C-alpha distance (Angstrom), angle and dihedral (degrees) to the residues before:
residue distance angle dihedral
X1 . . .
X2 3.79 . .
X3 3.78 119.1 .
X4 3.81 92.2 -158.2
X5 3.79 134.8 35.7
X6 3.78 134.0 -173.6
X7 3.80 119.1 -143.6
X8 3.78 124.0 -167.2
X9 3.81 112.3 -149.2
X10 3.78 134.9 151.2
X11 3.78 115.9 -154.1
X12 3.76 127.9 -178.2
X13 3.80 91.3 180.0
X14 3.81 108.9 71.6
X15 3.83 92.2 -166.1
X16 3.81 92.2 52.9
X17 3.80 88.7 49.6
X18 3.81 90.2 51.9
X19 3.83 91.2 50.3
X20 3.82 89.9 51.0
X21 3.84 91.7 50.7
X22 3.83 89.9 51.4
X23 3.82 90.6 47.3
X24 3.82 89.2 52.7
X25 3.81 88.3 51.0
X26 3.80 91.3 52.5
X27 3.81 86.7 54.4
X28 3.81 89.7 53.1
X29 3.81 100.4 -97.9
X30 3.81 114.7 123.3
X31 3.78 121.4 -160.6
X32 3.78 111.4 -112.0
X33 3.82 102.9 168.1
X34 3.79 139.2 -8.8
X35 3.77 139.5 -171.8
X36 3.78 139.0 161.6
X37 3.79 102.9 -32.8
X38 3.79 99.7 -16.1
X39 3.79 135.4 90.0
X40 3.80 125.9 -171.4
X41 3.81 117.4 -155.4
X42 3.77 134.2 -173.7
X43 3.79 127.1 -154.3
X44 3.79 115.4 -101.5
X45 3.78 145.6 137.6
X46 3.83 110.7 -41.7
X47 3.80 112.8 -108.0
X48 3.79 94.5 3.0
X49 3.81 94.7 135.8
X50 3.78 143.1 32.9
X51 3.80 113.3 -140.3
X52 3.79 129.3 -151.9
X53 3.79 128.1 -176.6
X54 3.76 124.0 -150.4
X55 3.76 141.7 -177.1
X56 3.78 101.5 -132.1
X57 3.78 118.2 -133.3
X58 3.81 113.0 -89.7
X59 3.77 130.0 -6.7
X60 3.81 95.3 -119.7
X61 3.78 101.3 30.7
X62 3.81 96.8 97.8
X63 3.80 94.1 152.8
X64 3.82 91.6 56.6
X65 3.79 92.8 48.6
X66 3.82 90.8 47.9
X67 3.80 90.2 54.2
X68 3.80 91.0 46.4
X69 3.81 92.3 49.1
X70 3.83 90.4 47.9
X71 3.82 89.0 50.9
X72 3.82 91.2 51.6
X73 3.80 92.3 46.5
X74 3.82 89.8 51.9
X75 3.81 87.8 57.4
X76 3.81 93.2 52.1
X77 3.80 98.6 -93.7
X78 3.79 117.5 132.2
X79 3.81 125.9 -148.5
X80 3.80 104.7 -132.3
X81 3.78 101.8 -179.4
X82 3.77 141.0 -23.1
X83 3.80 128.9 -152.5
X84 3.81 117.3 -177.6
X85 3.82 102.4 -45.8
X86 3.81 96.3 -27.1
X87 3.79 117.1 96.3
X88 3.78 137.9 179.0
X89 3.78 120.6 -142.5
X90 3.78 129.7 -175.0
X91 3.75 139.7 -168.1
X92 3.78 130.4 -171.3
X93 3.78 109.7 -91.1
X94 3.82 89.6 -140.2
X95 3.82 87.3 70.5
X96 3.81 91.9 62.7
X97 3.78 135.4 -109.2
X98 3.78 117.2 -14.0
X99 3.80 125.5 -150.8
X100 3.79 125.9 163.1
X101 3.82 93.2 -153.0
X102 3.76 121.1 36.3
X103 3.80 104.5 165.5
X104 3.80 127.1 65.9
X105 3.79 96.6 -120.8
X106 3.83 94.6 53.7
X107 3.83 90.0 45.5
X108 3.80 88.8 52.3
X109 3.81 91.8 49.9
X110 3.80 89.2 50.8
X111 3.81 92.4 48.6
X112 3.81 88.8 49.2
X113 3.82 91.1 56.1
X114 3.80 90.9 51.1
X115 3.79 92.6 42.8
X116 3.81 94.0 52.9
X117 3.82 91.8 47.0
X118 3.81 91.7 51.9
X119 3.81 91.3 42.5
X120 3.80 91.1 52.9
X121 3.82 92.3 48.8
X122 3.80 91.2 45.2
X123 3.81 94.5 50.4
X124 3.81 92.8 43.2
X125 3.81 92.6 53.1
X126 3.79 92.2 42.2
X127 3.82 92.3 51.5
X128 3.81 94.6 44.4
X129 3.79 91.9 46.3
X130 3.79 92.6 48.8
X131 3.81 92.7 47.5
X132 3.80 93.0 48.4
X133 3.80 95.6 46.3
X134 3.80 100.5 42.1
X135 3.81 92.5 58.3
X136 3.79 92.3 -124.9
X137 3.80 86.9 157.7
X138 3.81 111.6 67.3
X139 3.78 113.2 -109.5
X140 3.80 97.8 12.2
X141 3.77 111.4 -175.6
X142 3.79 124.8 -127.6
X143 3.81 89.5 -112.0
X144 3.80 89.4 60.6
X145 3.79 89.8 51.4
X146 3.81 89.9 50.5
X147 3.82 89.2 53.4
X148 3.80 87.2 49.2
X149 3.81 91.0 55.5
X150 3.82 89.4 50.2
X151 3.81 88.9 51.6
X152 3.80 91.1 51.4
X153 3.80 90.4 47.4
X154 3.82 89.7 50.5
X155 3.82 89.4 49.6
X156 3.79 89.4 52.3
X157 3.82 91.7 49.6
X158 3.82 92.1 46.5
X159 3.80 89.3 47.5
X160 3.81 90.7 67.8
X161 3.83 97.7 64.0
X162 3.81 89.0 34.5
X163 3.81 90.0 60.2
X164 3.83 91.9 45.0
X165 3.79 92.4 50.6
X166 3.82 89.5 45.6
X167 3.82 90.0 56.5
X168 3.82 92.0 46.9
X169 3.80 90.8 49.6
X170 3.79 90.9 50.9
X171 3.81 91.1 49.7
X172 3.81 91.7 48.8
X173 3.82 90.9 48.7
X174 3.81 89.8 52.1
X175 3.81 90.8 49.9
X176 3.78 90.8 48.6
X177 3.82 91.5 50.9
X178 3.82 91.8 48.4
X179 3.79 93.8 51.2
X180 3.80 94.3 41.9
X181 3.82 93.1 54.7
């Protein structure tokens, strides 16, 4: 029996990805490392941990993320792996439920970070695709148009989680307004 496995998966829904990681843990496979499209697991006790993923605050604010990670580790949360600004944390399930954000305002701030990342990627792909397809540059080659269609397809794919996060943000804003009144 293997002690480690590598799974190739591409998720555009970060919450669905998190549910899958926790399902793997319940089956006895603990996340060891992840990157763009791959997940490395090691065999362990089924259901030993609860995993949470997070988009850390700021791409270049390493000092802030180090302080945040140190704060989480002081409260019994372990950083499993980090790739770019995405990170996976875990806590032993025997210690009870584990959420990174418990109040509405911090959840909204988190959703805003994700929303603006997806919005940036969406607009970038939409603009590049439009520029490449509409022949704004004289003598554009067919290969450039093909790249443009891939950009538009990427914008469409990114638009799905963007819309979901938009709806969650709106719901959180409504909750915040209700409880602040």
